[in-house]
C-alpha positions in Angstrom: 2.2 -56.0 68.7 4.2 -56.1 65.5 7.2 -53.6 65.4 6.8 -51.3 62.3 9.8 -51.8 59.9 11.8 -48.9 58.8 11.3 -48.7 55.1 13.9 -45.9 54.6 13.0 -42.3 53.4 10.1 -41.5 51.0 9.1 -38.4 48.8 5.9 -36.6 48.6 5.1 -35.4 45.0 2.3 -33.1 43.9 0.5 -34.4 40.9 -0.5 -32.2 38.0 -4.3 -31.9 37.2 -3.5 -33.9 33.9 -2.1 -36.8 36.0 -4.8 -36.7 38.6 -7.5 -37.0 35.7 -5.4 -39.8 34.2 -5.4 -41.8 37.5 -9.2 -41.0 37.7 -9.9 -42.4 34.2 -9.4 -45.8 35.5 -12.9 -45.8 37.2 -13.8 -48.0 40.1 -14.5 -47.0 43.6 -14.1 -43.6 45.2 -15.5 -41.7 48.1 -17.8 -38.5 47.7 -18.0 -36.1 50.6 -20.7 -33.5 51.2 -22.3 -31.3 53.8 -25.2 -33.4 54.8 -28.2 -31.2 55.7 -29.3 -33.2 58.7 -26.5 -35.2 59.9 -23.5 -33.0 58.9 -20.3 -33.9 57.0 -21.0 -37.2 55.3 -18.5 -39.5 53.0 -20.0 -42.5 51.0 -18.2 -44.8 48.9 -19.4 -45.0 45.3 -18.7 -46.8 42.1 -17.8 -44.1 39.4 -16.5 -43.4 36.0 -14.9 -40.3 34.4 -16.9 -39.3 31.4 -16.2 -36.3 29.4 -13.9 -35.2 32.3 -16.6 -35.4 34.8 -17.2 -37.8 37.6 -20.4 -39.8 37.2 -22.0 -41.9 40.0 -25.2 -43.1 41.0 -27.0 -42.6 44.1 -30.6 -43.4 45.5 -33.3 -41.1 44.9 -34.5 -39.3 47.9 -31.8 -40.6 50.0 -29.2 -38.7 52.3 -27.2 -37.1 49.5 -30.0 -36.5 47.0 -31.5 -34.4 49.7 -28.2 -32.7 50.8 -27.5 -31.6 47.4 -30.8 -30.6 46.0 -31.2 -27.0 47.0 -34.6 -26.5 45.2 -33.3 -23.0 44.0 -32.4 -22.7 40.3 -28.8 -21.9 39.5 -27.6 -22.7 42.8 -24.6 -25.2 42.8 -23.7 -27.3 45.8 -20.0 -28.0 45.8 -18.8 -31.5 47.1 -15.7 -33.5 47.0 -14.4 -36.7 45.4 -11.5 -38.7 46.3 -9.7 -41.7 44.9 -6.5 -43.3 46.0 -4.4 -46.3 45.8 -2.3 -47.1 48.9 0.5 -49.9 49.1 0.8 -50.3 52.8 3.5 -52.9 52.6 5.8 -50.6 50.4 4.6 -47.6 51.9 3.6 -45.8 48.8 0.8 -44.7 46.8 -1.4 -41.9 45.4 -4.5 -39.8 46.3 -6.5 -37.5 43.9 -9.1 -35.0 45.1 -11.8 -33.5 42.8 -14.0 -30.7 44.0 -16.8 -29.0 42.1 -20.6 -28.6 41.7 -22.8 -31.6 41.8 -25.6 -31.9 39.1 -28.1 -34.3 38.6 -27.9 -35.9 35.4 -30.9 -35.8 33.2 -32.5 -38.6 31.2 -31.4 -36.9 27.9 -27.9 -36.7 29.4 -27.7 -40.3 30.2 -27.8 -41.7 26.8 -26.0 -38.9 25.3 -22.7 -39.2 27.7 -23.0 -43.0 28.3 -23.6 -42.3 32.1 -26.2 -44.9 31.9 -23.5 -47.8 32.2 -22.1 -46.6 35.4 -22.2 -49.6 37.8 -23.4 -49.5 41.5 -22.5 -52.4 43.7 -24.9 -51.3 46.2 -27.8 -51.9 44.2 -31.0 -51.1 46.0 -32.4 -48.8 43.3 -29.4 -46.7 43.1 -30.9 -45.2 39.7 -30.5 -41.4 40.2 -27.1 -40.2 38.4 -24.9 -37.4 39.6 -22.0 -35.8 38.0 -19.3 -33.6 39.3 -18.0 -30.8 37.2 -14.3 -30.5 38.3 -13.3 -26.9 39.6 -10.3 -27.9 41.6 -8.2 -31.1 40.9 -5.3 -31.8 43.3 -3.3 -35.0 44.1 -0.3 -36.4 45.7 2.1 -39.4 45.3 4.2 -40.9 48.0 7.3 -42.8 46.9 9.9 -44.7 49.1 13.2 -43.8 48.0 
């Protein structure tokens, strides 16, 4: 078992909403968390892009997430969470951003109007249903070694 080396003290810094959204603009891979209707709390990794200030990603129509966020009741918003981060374990620093808000299905007309139709999905397997999160709460933290 290797000993953990002491890397000195570190600081934890709260990020502003603007800083958080700037980090999210990079796109890539994040984790979406939601209350699974059948299986309980669930977290999935997804490819995403930030488009017009909203997180957009693809899911499988009729899959676990689709069923969990589809209430079937007009004007009911199901709130979910989305997290991205970058961690440098060797240097013991990094950042984390959490975006919370209602999930919305992206309509066909919205796809081309927003450019959401070019959001990638590494998972493939017919993940052709688009979801967007309208941020209501955006928080983040950065840890730096002094």
